[in-house]
C-alpha positions in Angstrom: 0.0 0.0 0.0 1.3 3.4 -1.0 1.2 6.5 1.3 -1.4 8.2 -0.9 -3.7 5.1 -1.1 -3.4 4.8 2.7 -4.5 8.4 3.1 -7.5 7.9 0.8 -8.5 4.8 2.9 -8.3 6.8 6.1 -10.4 9.6 4.6 -13.1 7.0 3.6 -13.1 5.5 7.1 -13.4 9.0 8.7 -16.3 9.9 6.5 -18.1 6.7 7.4 -17.4 7.4 11.1 -18.7 10.9 10.9 -21.9 9.9 9.1 -22.5 7.4 11.9 -22.1 10.2 14.5 -24.4 12.5 12.6 -27.1 9.8 12.4 -26.8 9.3 16.2 -27.0 13.0 16.8 -30.2 13.2 14.7 -31.7 10.4 16.7 -30.9 12.0 20.0 -32.3 15.4 18.9 -35.5 13.7 17.6 -35.9 11.9 21.0 -35.4 15.2 22.9 -38.0 16.9 20.6 -40.5 14.1 21.3 -40.0 14.4 25.0 -40.4 18.1 25.0 -43.6 17.9 22.8 -45.0 15.2 25.1 -44.4 17.2 28.2 -46.0 20.3 26.7 -49.1 18.2 25.8 -49.2 16.8 29.3 -49.1 20.2 30.8 -51.8 21.6 28.5 -54.1 18.6 29.3 -54.2 19.4 33.1 
């Protein structure tokens, strides 16, 4: 493996890794939004 092909490989792996992180962040944010919306509805029902 040459230096440049190794660098390309590392870039690909990093991209995959960051996409995974972004997906997790989106899931977390959606869960937080859901919780906030539910608590607002609970308050307004009382």
